[in-house]
Backbone as JSON Lines, residues from 0, in Angstrom:
{"i":0,"aa":"M","n":[-26.75,-7.08,-23.55],"ca":[-25.96,-7.38,-24.74],"c":[-24.52,-7.64,-24.33]}
{"i":1,"aa":"K","n":[-23.95,-8.7,-24.88],"ca":[-22.57,-9.07,-24.58],"c":[-21.74,-9.03,-25.85]}
{"i":2,"aa":"V","n":[-20.45,-8.7,-25.66],"ca":[-19.49,-8.68,-26.76],"c":[-18.24,-9.43,-26.33]}
{"i":3,"aa":"S","n":[-17.49,-9.9,-27.31],"ca":[-16.2,-10.53,-27.07],"c":[-15.14,-9.53,-27.54]}
{"i":4,"aa":"P","n":[-14.58,-8.73,-26.62],"ca":[-13.66,-7.66,-27.03],"c":[-12.49,-8.11,-27.89]}
{"i":5,"aa":"R","n":[-11.85,-9.23,-27.56],"ca":[-10.7,-9.7,-28.33],"c":[-11.11,-10.05,-29.76]}
{"i":6,"aa":"E","n":[-12.22,-10.75,-29.91],"ca":[-12.71,-11.11,-31.25],"c":[-13.1,-9.86,-32.03]}
{"i":7,"aa":"Y","n":[-13.8,-8.94,-31.38],"ca":[-14.17,-7.71,-32.05],"c":[-12.94,-6.93,-32.49]}
{"i":8,"aa":"A","n":[-11.9,-6.91,-31.65],"ca":[-10.68,-6.16,-31.97],"c":[-9.93,-6.79,-33.15]}
{"i":9,"aa":"R","n":[-9.85,-8.11,-33.15],"ca":[-9.15,-8.8,-34.26],"c":[-9.8,-8.48,-35.61]}
{"i":10,"aa":"N","n":[-11.1,-8.27,-35.59],"ca":[-11.84,-8.02,-36.83],"c":[-12.2,-6.55,-37.01]}
{"i":11,"aa":"N","n":[-11.65,-5.67,-36.15],"ca":[-11.95,-4.24,-36.21],"c":[-13.45,-3.97,-36.28]}
{"i":12,"aa":"R","n":[-14.18,-4.64,-35.43],"ca":[-15.64,-4.51,-35.42],"c":[-16.08,-3.4,-34.47]}
{"i":13,"aa":"S","n":[-17.28,-2.96,-34.7],"ca":[-17.91,-1.93,-33.86],"c":[-19.2,-2.49,-33.28]}
{"i":14,"aa":"W","n":[-19.64,-1.87,-32.22],"ca":[-20.94,-2.21,-31.63],"c":[-21.67,-0.9,-31.37]}
{"i":15,"aa":"R","n":[-22.91,-0.87,-31.78],"ca":[-23.73,0.32,-31.58],"c":[-25.13,-0.13,-31.19]}
{"i":16,"aa":"G","n":[-25.69,0.53,-30.17],"ca":[-27.03,0.16,-29.76],"c":[-27.51,0.94,-28.56]}
{"i":17,"aa":"E","n":[-28.68,0.58,-28.12],"ca":[-29.27,1.19,-26.94],"c":[-29.46,0.11,-25.89]}
{"i":18,"aa":"I","n":[-29.1,0.45,-24.65],"ca":[-29.19,-0.48,-23.54],"c":[-30.15,0.12,-22.52]}
{"i":19,"aa":"P","n":[-31.1,-0.66,-22.02],"ca":[-32.02,-0.12,-21.01],"c":[-31.26,0.45,-19.82]}
{"i":20,"aa":"V","n":[-31.61,1.65,-19.43],"ca":[-30.92,2.32,-18.33],"c":[-31.04,1.53,-17.04]}
{"i":21,"aa":"T","n":[-32.07,0.74,-16.89],"ca":[-32.27,-0.03,-15.67],"c":[-31.23,-1.13,-15.48]}
{"i":22,"aa":"T","n":[-30.48,-1.49,-16.54],"ca":[-29.44,-2.5,-16.4],"c":[-28.16,-1.92,-15.81]}
{"i":23,"aa":"F","n":[-28.08,-0.61,-15.68],"ca":[-26.92,0.07,-15.08],"c":[-27.22,0.32,-13.6]}
{"i":24,"aa":"D","n":[-27.04,-0.71,-12.77],"ca":[-27.42,-0.64,-11.36],"c":[-26.82,0.55,-10.62]}
{"i":25,"aa":"R","n":[-25.51,0.75,-10.75],"ca":[-24.84,1.83,-10.0],"c":[-25.19,3.2,-10.57]}
{"i":26,"aa":"L","n":[-25.29,3.3,-11.88],"ca":[-25.64,4.58,-12.51],"c":[-27.03,5.03,-12.1]}
{"i":27,"aa":"V","n":[-27.99,4.11,-12.11],"ca":[-29.38,4.44,-11.78],"c":[-29.5,4.95,-10.34]}
{"i":28,"aa":"S","n":[-28.62,4.49,-9.46],"ca":[-28.68,4.97,-8.07],"c":[-28.17,6.41,-7.95]}
{"i":29,"aa":"E","n":[-27.47,6.92,-8.97],"ca":[-26.92,8.28,-8.95],"c":[-27.79,9.3,-9.67]}
{"i":30,"aa":"I","n":[-28.63,8.86,-10.59],"ca":[-29.39,9.77,-11.44],"c":[-30.85,9.35,-11.49]}
{"i":31,"aa":"S","n":[-31.65,10.22,-12.08],"ca":[-33.02,9.88,-12.43],"c":[-33.11,10.05,-13.94]}
{"i":32,"aa":"A","n":[-33.19,8.95,-14.65],"ca":[-33.12,8.98,-16.11],"c":[-34.38,9.58,-16.72]}
{"i":33,"aa":"D","n":[-34.19,10.46,-17.7],"ca":[-35.29,11.04,-18.48],"c":[-35.63,10.15,-19.66]}
{"i":34,"aa":"T","n":[-34.73,9.26,-20.02],"ca":[-34.96,8.36,-21.14],"c":[-34.88,6.92,-20.64]}
{"i":35,"aa":"E","n":[-35.33,6.01,-21.46],"ca":[-35.36,4.6,-21.07],"c":[-34.07,3.86,-21.4]}
{"i":36,"aa":"S","n":[-33.2,4.5,-22.18],"ca":[-32.01,3.77,-22.61],"c":[-30.77,4.66,-22.66]}
{"i":37,"aa":"V","n":[-29.63,3.98,-22.66],"ca":[-28.33,4.61,-22.81],"c":[-27.86,4.28,-24.23]}
{"i":38,"aa":"E","n":[-27.49,5.31,-24.97],"ca":[-26.97,5.11,-26.32],"c":[-25.47,4.83,-26.23]}
{"i":39,"aa":"V","n":[-25.03,3.76,-26.87],"ca":[-23.63,3.36,-26.81],"c":[-23.11,3.12,-28.22]}
{"i":40,"aa":"Q","n":[-21.91,3.61,-28.47],"ca":[-21.23,3.36,-29.73],"c":[-19.77,3.05,-29.4]}
{"i":41,"aa":"L","n":[-19.31,1.85,-29.75],"ca":[-17.96,1.4,-29.43],"c":[-17.28,0.83,-30.67]}
{"i":42,"aa":"A","n":[-15.99,1.11,-30.8],"ca":[-15.18,0.52,-31.87],"c":[-14.01,-0.2,-31.2]}
{"i":43,"aa":"F","n":[-13.74,-1.41,-31.65],"ca":[-12.68,-2.23,-31.08],"c":[-11.57,-2.42,-32.1]}
{"i":44,"aa":"S","n":[-10.32,-2.36,-31.62],"ca":[-9.16,-2.59,-32.47],"c":[-8.01,-3.07,-31.58]}
{"i":45,"aa":"C","n":[-6.92,-3.47,-32.21],"ca":[-5.72,-3.85,-31.47],"c":[-4.73,-2.69,-31.55]}
{"i":46,"aa":"D","n":[-4.12,-2.34,-30.4],"ca":[-3.13,-1.27,-30.43],"c":[-1.76,-1.84,-30.83]}
{"i":47,"aa":"E","n":[-0.74,-0.99,-30.81],"ca":[0.6,-1.39,-31.26],"c":[1.21,-2.51,-30.4]}
{"i":48,"aa":"N","n":[0.7,-2.71,-29.19],"ca":[1.19,-3.77,-28.31],"c":[0.25,-4.98,-28.28]}
{"i":49,"aa":"D","n":[-0.68,-5.03,-29.21],"ca":[-1.65,-6.11,-29.34],"c":[-2.64,-6.18,-28.18]}
{"i":50,"aa":"H","n":[-2.84,-5.05,-27.5],"ca":[-3.89,-4.97,-26.48],"c":[-5.17,-4.52,-27.16]}
{"i":51,"aa":"V","n":[-6.29,-4.95,-26.63],"ca":[-7.58,-4.54,-27.17],"c":[-7.81,-3.07,-26.82]}
{"i":52,"aa":"R","n":[-8.1,-2.27,-27.83],"ca":[-8.42,-0.86,-27.6],"c":[-9.9,-0.66,-27.91]}
{"i":53,"aa":"M","n":[-10.59,-0.04,-26.97],"ca":[-12.02,0.25,-27.13],"c":[-12.19,1.77,-27.12]}
{"i":54,"aa":"Q","n":[-12.77,2.3,-28.18],"ca":[-13.02,3.74,-28.29],"c":[-14.48,3.96,-28.62]}
{"i":55,"aa":"G","n":[-15.02,5.07,-28.14],"ca":[-16.4,5.4,-28.47],"c":[-16.99,6.33,-27.44]}
{"i":56,"aa":"H","n":[-18.3,6.22,-27.29],"ca":[-18.98,7.06,-26.31],"c":[-20.28,6.39,-25.88]}
{"i":57,"aa":"A","n":[-20.75,6.86,-24.73],"ca":[-22.05,6.44,-24.21],"c":[-22.73,7.7,-23.69]}
{"i":58,"aa":"S","n":[-24.05,7.79,-23.88],"ca":[-24.75,8.99,-23.4],"c":[-26.17,8.65,-22.96]}
{"i":59,"aa":"V","n":[-26.64,9.46,-22.02],"ca":[-28.0,9.31,-21.51],"c":[-28.49,10.68,-21.05]}
{"i":60,"aa":"I","n":[-29.76,10.97,-21.27],"ca":[-30.37,12.2,-20.77],"c":[-30.94,11.88,-19.4]}
{"i":61,"aa":"A","n":[-30.57,12.69,-18.41],"ca":[-30.96,12.37,-17.04],"c":[-31.18,13.62,-16.21]}
{"i":62,"aa":"E","n":[-31.92,13.45,-15.13],"ca":[-32.06,14.48,-14.1],"c":[-30.9,14.3,-13.14]}
{"i":63,"aa":"V","n":[-30.11,15.34,-12.98],"ca":[-28.95,15.28,-12.11],"c":[-29.08,16.36,-11.05]}
{"i":64,"aa":"A","n":[-28.81,16.0,-9.81],"ca":[-28.87,16.98,-8.72],"c":[-27.57,17.76,-8.68]}
{"i":65,"aa":"C","n":[-27.69,19.08,-8.61],"ca":[-26.53,19.95,-8.45],"c":[-25.97,19.7,-7.04]}
{"i":66,"aa":"H","n":[-24.69,19.46,-6.95],"ca":[-24.1,19.19,-5.65],"c":[-23.93,20.45,-4.82]}
{"i":67,"aa":"R","n":[-24.21,21.59,-5.4],"ca":[-24.12,22.83,-4.65],"c":[-25.48,23.21,-4.08]}
{"i":68,"aa":"C","n":[-26.53,23.14,-4.9],"ca":[-27.84,23.62,-4.44],"c":[-28.9,22.53,-4.33]}
{"i":69,"aa":"S","n":[-28.57,21.31,-4.74],"ca":[-29.46,20.15,-4.68],"c":[-30.66,20.25,-5.61]}
{"i":70,"aa":"E","n":[-30.7,21.24,-6.49],"ca":[-31.76,21.32,-7.49],"c":[-31.48,20.3,-8.58]}
{"i":71,"aa":"S","n":[-32.53,19.64,-9.08],"ca":[-32.38,18.69,-10.17],"c":[-32.52,19.41,-11.5]}
{"i":72,"aa":"V","n":[-31.63,19.06,-12.42],"ca":[-31.6,19.69,-13.73],"c":[-31.45,18.58,-14.78]}
{"i":73,"aa":"S","n":[-32.2,18.68,-15.85],"ca":[-32.08,17.73,-16.95],"c":[-30.83,18.06,-17.76]}
{"i":74,"aa":"T","n":[-30.0,17.07,-17.98],"ca":[-28.75,17.27,-18.71],"c":[-28.38,15.98,-19.43]}
{"i":75,"aa":"T","n":[-27.51,16.1,-20.42],"ca":[-27.01,14.93,-21.11],"c":[-25.68,14.54,-20.48]}
{"i":76,"aa":"I","n":[-25.61,13.29,-20.03],"ca":[-24.35,12.76,-19.51],"c":[-23.7,12.03,-20.67]}
{"i":77,"aa":"R","n":[-22.51,12.45,-21.03],"ca":[-21.8,11.83,-22.15],"c":[-20.42,11.41,-21.68]}
{"i":78,"aa":"A","n":[-20.13,10.15,-21.89],"ca":[-18.81,9.6,-21.54],"c":[-18.07,9.29,-22.83]}
{"i":79,"aa":"D","n":[-16.93,9.94,-23.03],"ca":[-16.06,9.61,-24.14],"c":[-15.1,8.53,-23.64]}
{"i":80,"aa":"I","n":[-15.0,7.46,-24.38],"ca":[-14.3,6.28,-23.92],"c":[-13.1,5.99,-24.81]}
{"i":81,"aa":"D","n":[-11.96,5.77,-24.18],"ca":[-10.75,5.32,-24.85],"c":[-10.0,4.47,-23.83]}
{"i":82,"aa":"A","n":[-10.14,3.17,-23.9],"ca":[-9.59,2.28,-22.89],"c":[-8.94,1.07,-23.52]}
{"i":83,"aa":"R","n":[-8.05,0.45,-22.74],"ca":[-7.47,-0.83,-23.12],"c":[-8.14,-1.91,-22.29]}
{"i":84,"aa":"I","n":[-8.46,-3.01,-22.92],"ca":[-9.09,-4.13,-22.23],"c":[-8.04,-5.24,-22.12]}
{"i":85,"aa":"V","n":[-7.77,-5.64,-20.88],"ca":[-6.77,-6.68,-20.64],"c":[-7.38,-7.81,-19.81]}
{"i":86,"aa":"R","n":[-6.64,-8.92,-19.7],"ca":[-7.16,-10.11,-19.03],"c":[-6.78,-10.21,-17.56]}
{"i":87,"aa":"S","n":[-5.79,-9.43,-17.1],"ca":[-5.36,-9.58,-15.71],"c":[-4.86,-8.25,-15.13]}
{"i":88,"aa":"E","n":[-4.83,-8.2,-13.8],"ca":[-4.32,-7.03,-13.09],"c":[-2.83,-6.85,-13.35]}
{"i":89,"aa":"D","n":[-2.09,-7.95,-13.53],"ca":[-0.65,-7.86,-13.81],"c":[-0.4,-7.1,-15.11]}
{"i":90,"aa":"I","n":[-1.15,-7.45,-16.14],"ca":[-1.0,-6.76,-17.42],"c":[-1.4,-5.3,-17.27]}
{"i":91,"aa":"A","n":[-2.49,-5.04,-16.55],"ca":[-2.96,-3.67,-16.34],"c":[-1.91,-2.82,-15.65]}
{"i":92,"aa":"S","n":[-1.21,-3.37,-14.67],"ca":[-0.21,-2.59,-13.92],"c":[1.0,-2.25,-14.78]}
{"i":93,"aa":"N","n":[1.22,-2.99,-15.87],"ca":[2.36,-2.72,-16.76],"c":[2.06,-1.67,-17.82]}
{"i":94,"aa":"L","n":[0.8,-1.28,-17.97],"ca":[0.45,-0.27,-18.96],"c":[0.73,1.12,-18.41]}
{"i":95,"aa":"A","n":[0.85,2.08,-19.3],"ca":[1.11,3.46,-18.9],"c":[0.04,3.95,-17.93]}
{"i":96,"aa":"Q","n":[0.46,4.77,-16.97],"ca":[-0.48,5.25,-15.96],"c":[-1.54,6.18,-16.51]}
{"i":97,"aa":"D","n":[-1.3,6.78,-17.65],"ca":[-2.3,7.68,-18.22],"c":[-3.26,6.96,-19.16]}
{"i":98,"aa":"T","n":[-3.23,5.63,-19.16],"ca":[-4.12,4.83,-19.99],"c":[-5.24,4.26,-19.13]}
{"i":99,"aa":"D","n":[-6.48,4.41,-19.58],"ca":[-7.6,3.77,-18.9],"c":[-7.57,2.29,-19.23]}
{"i":100,"aa":"V","n":[-7.69,1.47,-18.19],"ca":[-7.6,0.03,-18.37],"c":[-8.82,-0.63,-17.73]}
{"i":101,"aa":"I","n":[-9.37,-1.6,-18.44],"ca":[-10.48,-2.4,-17.93],"c":[-10.02,-3.85,-17.93]}
{"i":102,"aa":"V","n":[-10.08,-4.47,-16.76],"ca":[-9.71,-5.88,-16.65],"c":[-10.97,-6.71,-16.86]}
{"i":103,"aa":"V","n":[-10.93,-7.58,-17.87],"ca":[-12.07,-8.43,-18.21],"c":[-11.61,-9.88,-18.14]}
{"i":104,"aa":"T","n":[-12.19,-10.62,-17.21],"ca":[-11.83,-12.03,-17.06],"c":[-12.84,-12.94,-17.74]}
{"i":105,"aa":"D","n":[-14.07,-12.48,-17.89],"ca":[-15.11,-13.27,-18.55],"c":[-15.17,-12.9,-20.02]}
{"i":106,"aa":"N","n":[-15.49,-13.88,-20.84],"ca":[-15.64,-13.62,-22.26],"c":[-16.81,-14.45,-22.75]}
{"i":107,"aa":"P","n":[-17.82,-13.87,-23.31],"ca":[-18.03,-12.45,-23.59],"c":[-18.38,-11.67,-22.33]}
{"i":108,"aa":"V","n":[-18.36,-10.34,-22.48],"ca":[-18.62,-9.43,-21.37],"c":[-19.76,-8.5,-21.74]}
{"i":109,"aa":"S","n":[-20.51,-8.08,-20.75],"ca":[-21.64,-7.18,-20.96],"c":[-21.14,-5.78,-21.34]}
{"i":110,"aa":"V","n":[-21.78,-5.18,-22.33],"ca":[-21.44,-3.81,-22.72],"c":[-21.67,-2.87,-21.53]}
{"i":111,"aa":"T","n":[-22.68,-3.17,-20.73],"ca":[-22.96,-2.37,-19.53],"c":[-21.73,-2.3,-18.63]}
{"i":112,"aa":"E","n":[-21.07,-3.42,-18.42],"ca":[-19.88,-3.45,-17.57],"c":[-18.74,-2.63,-18.17]}
{"i":113,"aa":"L","n":[-18.68,-2.58,-19.48],"ca":[-17.59,-1.86,-20.14],"c":[-17.74,-0.34,-20.05]}
{"i":114,"aa":"V","n":[-18.97,0.16,-19.97],"ca":[-19.16,1.62,-20.04],"c":[-19.72,2.26,-18.77]}
{"i":115,"aa":"E","n":[-20.2,1.49,-17.81],"ca":[-20.87,2.07,-16.65],"c":[-19.95,2.98,-15.83]}
{"i":116,"aa":"D","n":[-18.72,2.57,-15.56],"ca":[-17.81,3.41,-14.77],"c":[-17.57,4.76,-15.44]}
{"i":117,"aa":"D","n":[-17.38,4.74,-16.77],"ca":[-17.15,6.0,-17.49],"c":[-18.36,6.91,-17.41]}
{"i":118,"aa":"L","n":[-19.55,6.35,-17.5],"ca":[-20.77,7.17,-17.37],"c":[-20.87,7.79,-15.97]}
{"i":119,"aa":"I","n":[-20.6,7.01,-14.95],"ca":[-20.68,7.53,-13.58],"c":[-19.67,8.64,-13.38]}
{"i":120,"aa":"M","n":[-18.46,8.47,-13.89],"ca":[-17.44,9.5,-13.73],"c":[-17.74,10.74,-14.57]}
{"i":121,"aa":"S","n":[-18.65,10.65,-15.52],"ca":[-19.0,11.79,-16.37],"c":[-20.19,12.59,-15.84]}
{"i":122,"aa":"I","n":[-20.76,12.18,-14.72],"ca":[-21.87,12.94,-14.14],"c":[-21.34,14.28,-13.66]}
{"i":123,"aa":"P","n":[-21.88,15.38,-14.16],"ca":[-21.37,16.7,-13.76],"c":[-21.75,17.04,-12.31]}
{"i":124,"aa":"W","n":[-20.88,17.79,-11.65],"ca":[-21.15,18.22,-10.27],"c":[-21.97,19.5,-10.24]}
{"i":125,"aa":"R","n":[-21.69,20.39,-11.17],"ca":[-22.42,21.66,-11.26],"c":[-23.29,21.63,-12.5]}
{"i":126,"aa":"V","n":[-24.59,21.64,-12.29],"ca":[-25.5,21.6,-13.43],"c":[-26.5,22.75,-13.43]}
{"i":127,"aa":"C","n":[-26.34,23.68,-12.51],"ca":[-27.27,24.81,-12.45],"c":[-27.27,25.55,-13.78]}
{"i":128,"aa":"Q","n":[-28.47,25.91,-14.24],"ca":[-28.58,26.65,-15.49],"c":[-27.95,28.03,-15.38]}
{"i":129,"aa":"Q","n":[-28.11,28.65,-14.22],"ca":[-27.54,29.97,-13.98],"c":[-26.74,29.9,-12.68]}
{"i":130,"aa":"P","n":[-25.47,29.48,-12.75],"ca":[-24.71,29.24,-11.53],"c":[-24.56,30.47,-10.64]}
{"i":131,"aa":"E","n":[-24.64,31.67,-11.23],"ca":[-24.52,32.87,-10.39],"c":[-25.73,33.05,-9.48]}
{"i":132,"aa":"D","n":[-26.87,32.42,-9.81],"ca":[-28.07,32.51,-8.99],"c":[-28.24,31.32,-8.05]}
{"i":133,"aa":"C","n":[-27.26,30.42,-8.04],"ca":[-27.35,29.23,-7.19],"c":[-27.5,29.67,-5.74]}
{"i":134,"aa":"P","n":[-28.52,29.2,-5.04],"ca":[-28.77,29.65,-3.67],"c":[-27.71,29.25,-2.67]}
{"i":135,"aa":"N","n":[-26.82,28.35,-3.0],"ca":[-25.81,27.91,-2.06],"c":[-24.42,28.47,-2.34]}
{"i":136,"aa":"L","n":[-24.35,29.54,-3.12],"ca":[-23.06,30.18,-3.34],"c":[-22.59,30.82,-2.04]}
{"i":137,"aa":"G","n":[-21.31,30.69,-1.77],"ca":[-20.75,31.32,-0.59],"c":[-20.48,32.79,-0.84]}
{"i":138,"aa":"D","n":[-20.19,33.54,0.21],"ca":[-19.86,34.96,0.07],"c":[-18.63,35.11,-0.82]}
{"i":139,"aa":"G","n":[-18.73,35.98,-1.81],"ca":[-17.61,36.25,-2.68],"c":[-17.5,35.29,-3.86]}
{"i":140,"aa":"E","n":[-18.31,34.24,-3.9],"ca":[-18.28,33.32,-5.04],"c":[-19.16,33.86,-6.15]}
{"i":141,"aa":"T","n":[-18.77,33.59,-7.37],"ca":[-19.54,34.09,-8.51],"c":[-20.31,33.0,-9.23]}
{"i":142,"aa":"G","n":[-19.97,31.75,-8.96],"ca":[-20.61,30.65,-9.68],"c":[-19.89,30.31,-10.96]}
{"i":143,"aa":"E","n":[-18.97,31.16,-11.36],"ca":[-18.19,30.9,-12.57],"c":[-16.99,30.04,-12.22]}
{"i":144,"aa":"I","n":[-16.65,29.14,-13.11],"ca":[-15.46,28.33,-12.93],"c":[-14.28,29.17,-13.4]}
{"i":145,"aa":"E","n":[-13.29,29.34,-12.52],"ca":[-12.16,30.2,-12.84],"c":[-11.23,29.5,-13.81]}
{"i":146,"aa":"D","n":[-10.58,30.3,-14.64],"ca":[-9.63,29.78,-15.59],"c":[-8.36,29.37,-14.86]}
{"i":147,"aa":"G","n":[-8.06,28.07,-14.88],"ca":[-6.91,27.57,-14.14],"c":[-5.6,27.73,-14.89]}
{"i":148,"aa":"D","n":[-5.62,28.32,-16.1],"ca":[-4.4,28.47,-16.88],"c":[-3.55,29.64,-16.39]}
{"i":149,"aa":"S","n":[-4.1,30.51,-15.6],"ca":[-3.37,31.67,-15.13],"c":[-2.34,31.26,-14.09]}
{"i":150,"aa":"D","n":[-1.14,31.84,-14.18],"ca":[-0.11,31.56,-13.19],"c":[-0.48,32.13,-11.83]}
{"i":151,"aa":"D","n":[-1.34,33.16,-11.82],"ca":[-1.72,33.8,-10.56],"c":[-2.84,33.07,-9.84]}
{"i":152,"aa":"A","n":[-3.5,32.14,-10.51],"ca":[-4.64,31.43,-9.92],"c":[-4.15,30.42,-8.89]}
{"i":153,"aa":"T","n":[-4.63,30.55,-7.67],"ca":[-4.3,29.62,-6.61],"c":[-5.59,29.04,-6.1]}
{"i":154,"aa":"Q","n":[-5.65,27.73,-6.05],"ca":[-6.85,27.09,-5.55],"c":[-6.69,26.86,-4.06]}
{"i":155,"aa":"R","n":[-7.7,27.28,-3.32],"ca":[-7.7,27.13,-1.87],"c":[-9.03,26.52,-1.46]}
{"i":156,"aa":"P","n":[-9.12,25.19,-1.5],"ca":[-10.4,24.54,-1.26],"c":[-10.94,24.73,0.15]}
{"i":157,"aa":"F","n":[-10.09,25.05,1.1],"ca":[-10.54,25.21,2.49],"c":[-10.46,26.65,2.96]}
{"i":158,"aa":"A","n":[-10.46,27.6,2.03],"ca":[-10.29,29.01,2.37],"c":[-11.39,29.51,3.3]}
{"i":159,"aa":"N","n":[-12.6,29.03,3.15],"ca":[-13.71,29.52,3.98],"c":[-13.93,28.68,5.23]}
{"i":160,"aa":"L","n":[-13.09,27.69,5.45],"ca":[-13.28,26.8,6.59],"c":[-13.19,27.54,7.92]}
{"i":161,"aa":"R","n":[-12.22,28.44,8.08],"ca":[-12.07,29.2,9.32],"c":[-13.33,30.01,9.62]}
{"i":162,"aa":"Q","n":[-13.89,30.66,8.59],"ca":[-15.09,31.46,8.77],"c":[-16.26,30.58,9.18]}
{"i":163,"aa":"L","n":[-16.39,29.42,8.58],"ca":[-17.47,28.5,8.95],"c":[-17.34,28.05,10.39]}
{"i":164,"aa":"L","n":[-16.12,27.76,10.82],"ca":[-15.91,27.33,12.21],"c":[-16.19,28.46,13.19]}
{"i":165,"aa":"N","n":[-15.84,29.69,12.82],"ca":[-16.1,30.85,13.69],"c":[-17.56,31.16,13.8]}
{"i":166,"aa":"D","n":[-18.35,30.84,12.76],"ca":[-19.77,31.13,12.76],"c":[-20.57,30.16,13.64]}
{"i":167,"aa":"R","n":[-19.96,29.09,14.08],"ca":[-20.67,28.07,14.88],"c":[-21.02,28.58,16.21]}
């Protein structure tokens, strides 16, 4: 399915539908889909600077491998989308750095191309049902994600590296 983002934005149109998961080449290489399609809902409008704004979500139920224990778990991958669609890299570089930008040179463009990157970035890394029982937890790890709002919390991603090297 293809849409013309600029035309849709001028008319404040939406697009809603299901796209076969097999059309998402890069996504399919990362997951094992439990369903045959990805549900997509997009709304197009023009922002205050007359750029095309695309908002919505895409979701798919899939088997995802936990990056800690390699066990596959069925989960819903949901990508919430809020992006600006522009025609060139020059325009994209002038937008705020905290804005998601998609450069589209072809018109119309495939909905798959508009949402695939967001879906891939939404694949969770930890999907274990009971993270405290994950067989690949290191010594002293609990499986719980620590609250990063604490001033005392210090992240040390390589804290166990010395121990691993000494164990060799």
